[in-house]
C-alpha positions as CSV (number, residue, x, y, z in Angstrom):
1,M,123.7,41.4,66.9
2,K,121.7,43.9,64.7
3,V,117.6,44.6,65.8
4,V,115.1,45.2,63.5
5,S,111.4,44.8,63.1
6,G,110.2,44.6,59.6
7,N,111.5,47.1,57.4
8,H,111.7,49.8,59.8
9,A,114.5,51.7,61.3
10,P,116.4,50.0,65.0
11,D,115.2,51.4,68.1
12,P,118.2,52.9,69.7
13,I,117.0,52.4,73.4
14,A,115.5,49.2,72.3
15,T,119.0,48.0,71.4
16,L,120.7,49.5,73.7
17,I,118.7,47.6,76.5
18,Y,118.0,44.4,75.1
19,W,122.6,44.0,74.6
20,L,122.6,45.7,78.3
21,G,119.4,43.7,79.1
22,I,120.4,40.5,77.6
23,T,123.9,39.9,75.2
24,H,126.3,41.9,77.6
25,V,125.0,40.2,81.6
26,G,128.3,40.2,82.2
27,N,128.1,44.2,82.3
28,M,126.2,44.7,85.0
29,A,128.5,43.9,87.4
30,S,130.2,47.2,86.8
31,L,127.5,49.7,87.3
32,P,127.3,50.8,90.5
33,A,124.9,48.3,93.5
34,W,122.6,52.2,93.6
35,V,122.4,51.3,89.9
36,L,121.4,47.9,89.5
37,K,118.5,47.2,92.9
38,H,116.7,49.5,90.3
39,K,116.9,46.5,87.8
40,G,114.5,43.5,87.9
41,K,111.6,42.2,85.6
42,G,110.9,44.8,83.8
43,V,112.8,47.7,84.2
44,A,116.2,47.7,81.9
45,V,118.9,50.0,83.2
46,E,121.8,51.5,81.0
47,R,124.6,54.5,80.9
48,R,124.7,57.6,79.2
49,G,128.6,59.4,80.3
50,D,128.3,59.7,83.5
51,R,124.4,59.5,84.3
52,Y,122.4,56.2,84.5
53,Y,118.7,55.4,83.4
54,A,115.9,53.6,84.2
55,S,113.4,52.5,81.2
56,R,109.9,50.3,81.4
57,V,110.5,47.3,78.9
58,R,109.0,44.3,77.7
59,S,109.5,41.2,75.6
60,V,107.5,40.6,72.5
61,W,107.4,37.7,70.0
62,D,109.7,38.4,66.9
63,P,108.3,36.5,64.1
64,D,111.2,37.5,61.5
65,K,113.3,36.0,64.0
66,G,111.6,33.4,65.7
67,R,112.9,34.8,69.3
68,A,112.1,37.4,71.4
69,K,113.3,40.7,71.5
70,K,112.2,43.4,74.1
71,I,111.3,46.3,73.2
72,T,110.6,50.2,75.4
73,V,107.4,50.7,77.3
74,E,108.4,53.5,78.9
75,Y,111.1,55.7,80.4
76,L,111.2,56.1,83.8
77,G,113.6,59.3,84.6
78,T,117.2,59.1,86.1
79,I,118.7,57.3,88.5
80,T,120.7,58.4,91.3
81,Q,121.1,57.6,95.0
82,E,118.1,58.3,96.1
83,G,116.2,56.6,93.2
84,I,114.6,57.0,89.8
85,V,114.1,60.6,89.3
86,P,111.2,61.2,86.9
87,P,110.9,63.3,83.9
88,K,109.2,66.6,84.5
89,H,106.4,66.2,82.7
90,K,105.9,63.3,85.5
91,Q,106.8,64.7,88.2
92,P,104.1,65.7,90.8
93,A,103.2,70.0,91.0
94,R,105.5,71.4,93.2
95,V,102.7,73.5,94.8
96,S,103.8,76.6,97.6
97,G,103.4,79.8,98.3
98,I,99.8,80.1,98.3
99,L,99.4,83.9,99.6
100,E,95.6,85.7,99.6
101,A,96.1,88.1,97.2
102,G,92.9,89.7,95.2
103,N,91.8,92.7,98.1
104,I,95.7,93.2,98.0
105,A,95.4,93.5,94.4
106,F,92.4,95.7,94.2
107,L,94.6,98.0,97.1
108,D,97.4,98.1,95.1
109,R,95.4,100.2,92.2
110,F,95.3,102.9,94.4
111,A,98.3,102.9,96.8
112,K,100.0,103.4,93.0
113,N,99.0,107.1,93.3
114,L,101.3,107.2,96.8
115,A,103.9,105.1,95.6
116,K,105.8,108.1,93.9
117,P,106.1,110.7,96.6
118,L,106.4,108.2,99.5
119,A,109.6,107.4,98.0
120,E,111.2,110.9,96.9
121,Y,110.0,111.7,100.8
122,W,111.7,108.0,102.9
123,P,113.5,106.2,99.2
124,Y,115.2,104.1,102.1
125,S,111.7,102.7,104.1
126,W,108.4,103.9,101.9
127,Q,108.4,99.8,100.8
128,S,107.3,99.6,104.6
129,I,105.3,102.0,104.8
130,L,103.2,101.8,101.8
131,A,103.0,98.0,102.7
132,A,102.0,98.6,106.4
133,G,98.8,101.1,105.2
134,V,98.1,98.7,103.1
135,L,97.8,95.9,105.1
136,K,95.9,97.9,107.8
137,L,92.9,98.8,105.7
138,A,93.0,95.2,104.2
139,Y,92.9,93.0,107.7
140,R,92.4,96.4,111.0
141,E,94.6,94.1,113.2
142,P,97.1,95.6,115.7
143,L,100.9,96.3,114.4
144,K,102.2,92.8,115.8
145,S,99.8,91.1,113.0
146,L,101.1,92.9,109.9
147,Q,104.5,91.0,109.6
148,F,102.0,87.3,109.5
149,R,99.9,89.5,106.8
150,Y,103.1,90.1,105.2
151,E,104.5,87.2,104.5
152,T,101.5,85.1,104.1
153,S,100.0,87.8,101.0
154,L,100.7,89.9,97.6
155,A,102.3,92.4,99.9
156,S,105.7,90.4,99.8
157,R,105.4,89.7,96.8
158,L,104.4,93.8,95.9
159,W,107.0,95.3,98.2
160,P,109.3,92.9,99.0
161,E,111.7,95.5,100.3
162,A,109.7,96.1,103.4
163,A,110.5,95.6,106.6
164,L,107.3,94.8,109.3
165,S,108.8,92.8,112.2
166,K,108.5,94.3,115.9
167,N,111.6,95.7,115.6
168,S,111.6,97.0,112.2
169,L,108.0,98.8,112.9
170,T,109.1,100.3,116.4
171,S,112.3,102.2,114.7
172,L,109.9,102.7,111.6
173,L,107.6,104.7,113.6
174,E,110.0,106.8,115.5
175,H,111.4,107.5,112.3
176,L,108.1,108.7,110.6
177,G,107.3,110.8,113.9
178,R,111.1,112.5,114.1
179,E,109.9,113.7,109.9
180,W,107.9,116.1,109.9
181,D,108.9,118.0,107.7
182,S,108.9,115.4,105.2
183,Q,105.6,114.4,107.1
184,R,104.3,117.6,105.6
185,S,105.9,118.2,102.3
186,F,104.4,115.1,101.2
187,F,100.5,116.6,102.6
188,E,101.1,119.3,100.7
189,F,101.8,116.9,97.5
190,L,99.2,115.4,97.8
191,S,97.1,118.0,98.2
192,R,98.6,120.3,95.7
193,A,95.4,120.2,93.1
194,E,92.9,120.5,95.3
195,S,89.8,123.7,95.3
196,H,88.9,122.9,98.3
197,M,90.1,121.4,101.8
198,A,88.0,120.9,105.0
199,I,89.3,120.6,108.3
200,D,88.3,119.4,111.9
201,L,89.6,117.7,115.0
202,T,88.3,114.5,116.7
203,Q,89.9,112.8,120.2
204,V,93.0,110.6,120.6
205,F,92.6,108.6,124.4
206,S,95.8,107.1,125.1
207,D,96.9,105.2,128.6
208,S,100.5,106.1,127.3
209,R,102.6,107.6,131.2
210,N,105.7,108.7,128.6
211,I,103.3,111.8,126.7
212,N,103.8,114.3,127.7
213,W,100.9,116.1,125.8
214,L,98.3,114.6,127.3
215,E,96.1,115.7,129.3
216,K,92.7,115.0,130.6
217,G,89.3,115.0,128.8
218,Y,86.0,113.2,129.0
219,N,86.1,110.4,126.5
220,A,82.6,109.3,124.6
221,K,81.9,107.0,127.5
222,G,82.1,110.2,130.2
223,L,85.0,108.8,131.8
224,W,87.8,111.5,132.4
225,H,90.5,109.8,130.3
226,D,94.2,111.2,129.0
227,Q,93.2,112.2,125.7
228,L,95.1,115.0,122.7
229,Q,93.7,115.8,119.5
230,L,94.3,114.6,116.0
231,L,93.9,117.5,113.1
232,L,93.0,116.1,109.6
233,I,92.8,118.3,106.5
234,W,91.0,117.1,103.6
235,G,89.8,118.0,99.2
236,V,86.3,118.1,99.3
237,D,86.1,117.8,95.9
238,T,88.6,114.5,95.9
239,H,87.1,113.1,99.3
240,R,90.8,111.9,100.1
241,P,92.9,113.3,103.1
242,G,95.5,115.9,103.3
243,F,96.8,116.4,106.2
244,L,97.3,115.4,109.2
245,K,99.0,116.1,112.8
246,L,98.5,115.8,116.9
247,L,98.2,118.9,119.0
248,P,98.2,118.4,122.4
249,G,95.7,119.4,124.8
250,A,91.7,118.1,124.9
251,V,89.9,121.6,124.6
252,A,89.6,122.4,120.5
253,S,91.2,126.1,120.2
254,A,90.6,128.3,117.3
255,R,93.7,129.2,117.8
256,S,95.9,125.7,117.5
257,L,93.6,125.0,114.6
258,V,94.6,128.6,112.7
259,N,98.0,127.9,113.5
260,A,97.9,124.8,111.8
261,I,96.5,125.4,108.6
262,M,98.9,128.2,108.6
263,E,101.5,125.2,109.2
264,S,100.2,123.0,106.5
265,R,100.7,125.7,103.8
266,L,97.8,124.0,102.0
267,R,95.5,127.4,100.2
268,N,91.0,127.3,100.6
269,V,91.0,125.5,103.7
270,V,87.7,125.4,105.4
271,L,87.1,124.7,108.6
272,V,84.1,121.8,109.8
273,G,83.2,122.5,113.1
274,D,80.7,120.2,115.6
275,K,78.6,122.3,117.8
276,A,81.1,121.7,120.9
277,F,83.1,123.8,118.6
278,F,80.8,127.3,118.2
279,S,81.7,130.1,119.9
280,T,81.3,133.9,119.3
281,A,84.9,134.2,120.3
282,N,86.1,131.4,118.2
283,V,84.3,132.4,114.7
284,S,85.8,136.1,115.5
285,F,89.6,134.7,115.4
286,M,88.7,132.4,112.6
287,E,88.0,136.0,110.5
288,D,90.3,137.9,111.6
289,A,92.8,135.0,110.9
290,G,91.3,134.6,107.0
291,V,90.1,131.1,107.8
292,H,86.5,130.0,106.4
293,Y,84.4,127.9,108.3
294,C,81.4,125.6,108.5
295,L,80.2,125.2,111.5
296,A,76.7,123.3,113.1
297,L,74.5,125.0,115.7
298,A,73.2,123.7,118.8
299,R,69.6,123.2,118.5
300,D,69.0,125.9,122.1
301,L,71.0,128.6,120.6
302,H,68.6,131.8,120.6
303,F,69.4,133.5,117.5
304,I,68.2,130.3,115.1
305,E,65.1,131.2,113.1
306,Y,62.8,128.0,114.1
307,V,59.0,127.9,111.8
308,P,56.7,125.1,110.6
309,A,57.7,122.4,107.9
310,S,54.9,124.6,106.4
311,R,57.5,127.7,105.7
312,Y,60.2,125.1,103.9
313,R,59.6,125.8,100.6
314,S,62.9,124.6,99.0
315,Y,64.7,120.7,98.7
316,F,67.5,118.9,97.5
317,M,67.7,115.0,97.5
318,Y,70.4,113.6,99.4
319,R,71.3,109.8,99.3
320,K,67.4,109.7,98.3
321,R,65.7,111.7,101.3
322,P,65.0,115.1,100.7
323,Q,66.3,117.9,102.4
324,W,63.9,120.6,103.2
325,F,65.9,123.9,103.7
326,R,66.0,127.6,104.6
327,S,68.6,130.3,104.5
328,Y,68.5,133.9,106.0
329,A,72.0,136.5,107.2
330,W,73.3,136.9,110.5
331,R,75.1,139.3,110.6
332,G,77.3,139.0,107.8
333,R,77.2,135.7,107.4
334,T,75.4,133.0,106.3
335,I,72.4,130.3,108.5
336,H,71.3,127.2,106.3
337,I,68.7,125.5,108.4
338,Y,67.5,121.7,107.0
339,L,64.7,119.9,108.1
340,D,64.6,116.5,107.5
341,K,60.7,115.4,107.8
342,V,61.9,111.1,108.7
343,L,63.9,112.1,110.9
344,A,61.6,114.7,112.7
345,G,58.5,112.2,112.9
346,E,60.9,109.6,113.8
347,E,62.5,112.5,117.5
348,E,58.7,114.3,117.7
349,A,57.1,110.3,118.1
350,A,60.3,109.8,121.2
351,F,59.5,112.7,122.5
352,L,55.4,111.9,123.0
353,E,56.6,108.8,124.7
354,R,58.6,111.1,127.6
355,V,55.4,112.8,128.0
356,E,53.3,109.7,127.9
357,A,55.8,108.4,130.5
358,G,55.3,111.5,132.7
359,K,58.8,112.8,132.2
360,A,58.2,116.1,129.8
361,T,55.4,117.5,129.5
362,M,52.9,119.5,126.6
363,Q,54.6,122.3,127.4
364,E,58.0,121.8,126.7
365,Y,56.8,119.7,123.3
366,N,55.2,123.4,121.7
367,A,58.2,124.8,123.1
368,V,60.4,122.5,120.9
369,K,58.6,120.5,118.0
370,H,59.5,123.1,115.5
371,R,63.4,121.6,116.2
372,F,63.0,118.1,115.9
373,G,64.7,116.4,112.9
374,T,66.3,120.1,112.5
375,L,70.1,120.9,111.7
376,A,71.5,124.1,111.9
377,L,75.1,124.9,110.2
378,L,76.7,129.1,109.9
379,T,79.2,129.7,107.4
380,D,80.9,132.1,105.6
381,T,81.8,130.7,103.0
382,G,79.5,132.0,100.2
383,M,77.6,128.1,99.7
384,D,74.9,127.9,98.8
385,A,72.7,125.8,101.3
386,R,72.7,122.3,99.5
387,E,77.1,122.7,98.8
388,A,77.3,123.5,102.8
389,Y,75.0,120.0,103.5
390,E,77.4,118.4,101.5
391,L,80.5,119.7,103.0
392,Y,79.5,118.4,106.7
393,R,78.0,115.3,105.6
394,Q,81.3,114.3,104.1
395,R,83.1,115.7,107.3
396,R,81.0,113.2,108.8
397,E,82.2,110.5,106.6
398,I,85.3,111.3,106.3
399,E,85.3,110.9,110.6
400,D,83.4,107.7,110.9
401,A,86.2,106.4,107.6
402,F,89.1,107.5,110.6
403,D,87.5,106.6,113.7
404,A,87.2,102.6,112.3
405,L,91.1,103.2,111.7
406,K,91.6,105.1,115.0
407,N,89.7,101.9,116.9
408,T,92.0,99.6,116.2
409,L,95.0,101.4,118.0
410,E,93.5,99.9,120.9
411,G,95.6,97.1,120.3
412,D,98.7,99.1,119.8
413,K,98.4,100.9,123.2
414,T,101.4,99.3,124.8
415,W,104.1,100.3,121.3
416,M,102.9,104.2,121.4
417,Q,105.7,105.0,124.6
418,S,106.4,108.7,123.2
419,R,105.0,111.1,120.7
420,E,106.9,110.9,117.9
421,S,105.7,107.1,117.7
422,L,102.4,108.3,118.2
423,Q,102.6,110.6,115.3
424,G,104.5,107.9,113.1
425,Y,101.8,105.1,113.9
426,F,99.4,107.5,112.8
427,F,101.1,108.5,109.3
428,L,100.5,104.8,108.7
429,L,96.3,105.4,109.7
430,F,96.5,108.6,107.5
431,I,98.0,106.1,104.6
432,A,95.5,103.8,105.4
433,L,93.0,106.0,105.6
434,H,94.0,108.0,102.4
435,L,93.1,104.3,100.4
436,Y,90.2,103.8,102.1
437,S,89.1,106.9,100.6
438,Q,90.1,105.9,97.4
439,V,88.0,102.5,97.2
440,L,85.5,104.5,98.6
441,D,85.1,107.1,95.9
442,H,85.7,103.9,93.1
443,L,82.5,102.4,95.0
444,R,80.2,105.2,94.6
445,R,81.3,106.3,91.1
446,K,80.4,102.8,90.1
447,E,77.0,103.2,92.7
448,L,78.0,100.0,94.7
449,L,77.6,101.7,98.5
450,G,74.1,101.0,98.6
451,E,75.7,96.9,98.0
452,Y,79.1,97.2,99.5
453,S,81.2,99.0,101.7
454,V,84.4,99.1,101.9
455,H,85.6,96.6,104.2
456,D,82.8,93.6,102.8
457,V,85.0,94.4,99.5
458,L,87.9,93.7,101.1
459,A,86.3,90.6,102.9
460,H,85.0,88.5,99.6
461,L,88.7,89.8,97.5
462,S,90.5,88.1,100.4
463,K,89.6,84.8,99.3
464,V,91.1,85.0,96.1
465,Y,94.4,83.3,96.3
466,V,97.3,83.0,94.2
467,V,99.0,79.1,94.5
468,N,103.1,79.0,93.1
469,V,103.2,75.6,90.8
470,N,106.1,74.3,90.0
471,G,107.3,77.9,89.6
472,R,104.0,79.3,87.9
473,D,101.5,81.6,89.9
474,V,98.0,80.3,89.1
475,V,95.1,81.6,90.7
476,G,93.2,80.1,92.9
477,E,89.4,78.9,92.6
478,V,87.2,81.3,92.7
479,S,83.4,81.7,93.7
480,R,80.5,83.2,92.3
481,Q,80.0,85.6,95.1
482,T,83.4,86.8,94.9
483,Q,83.4,86.8,90.9
484,K,80.5,89.2,91.3
485,V,82.1,91.7,93.3
486,I,85.2,91.7,90.6
487,D,83.0,91.8,88.0
488,K,80.9,94.6,90.1
489,V,84.3,96.7,91.1
490,E,85.1,96.4,87.4
491,V,88.9,96.3,88.2
492,P,90.7,93.5,86.4
493,I,92.3,91.5,89.5
494,T,92.2,87.3,88.4
495,E,93.8,88.7,84.9
496,N,96.4,90.4,86.1
497,L,97.5,87.5,88.9
498,G,98.0,84.5,87.1
499,S,101.6,84.3,84.7
């Protein structure tokens, strides 16, 4: 029989279905039962080689032949023992691999600066180090959470060889802590182009009973607690950390700092210290060792020359607030005194409230009134007032940033059972801090610090997801607020995520 419609060529599929469905019904018995069960009203089946196919058919009247014929309406798919598998374009989308991506993609832009030196000094574990640093900054969570964050974020794609399980991290921290020479070489590589470096100390408190470096000292709450020192050196021009080391003991000493500077092999280092660090002995020791300094002075030191506000004749703007200043020589060094009149007004009001309450006298007020709102810096660097002030304030910015990261140690105390693991842990925090500093500098250059903090930006970008659909990455819907942040930071995040 020949199936023809008018002058058109025959439809081969319709012809086959016609023969299978009508003419050779007996042949259906040769098909497997799991194929035949799909044949029914409106559905025809056929065999091609070793495979079976199903199509939707219907009968139409053929006026030329004077009888009904069957035509194919729709190809349904391949018949398998599990059922009919539709053609690919009709299969439901396979959605998998939903990953938090925007924040990680943003940090990867800055992490690329660290990847090469990390790979040079730790060729087998650099991906673990970099991924841990990125995730620490992105989520500020304990180490035990890093594996989950790794598996559910773009980090698993960017650094596929990272190992962040509890056992892997325990081994990694010990390994990093023991490889001090590699750490020092890494720090030296990062700081090779720095024209000026600054140094500072901060305290690390620990409950561990296995770290013999710990000594008793007062914490921020005035409690007597085991602690050691964390020494941090950073670049004045780049605003990035360049060196980090743990030091034993609870008391800052010029000797320990000078020794650390010599060990770091860094040049052009300036020690920036707070009011507690100043002493004539410390100053003399640093000068003998050739280490420059910029130290804040306690307001009650007798050699500081306080004058009325009208005697401050020069100023500069710092973060939209005028800083008035005076400078004078003292024993071959320079003292810069700054007056913030806004802060002075606030401190004066607070003191007079104490006078009103009977907790202070006007005689006491007259003795200290010219100190309100002041900051005195002692330096041998030759820096002018503005340079010295900005250097000191940078110290505060970086210290605040590091404190935010250091506070995550609270959730990780049980991991830190040796000096090596603690040194390794703080190396991971150093990586996070370096990334933080790069992002901070980026926001500063885009003039966005008045609107967003680093963590504000990362929180917004964490809402950008990548979804794997049929083996292809697709960026999830981005909210208007998140897109606003992406546009302002001017980093092509969504464009680089989808494929």
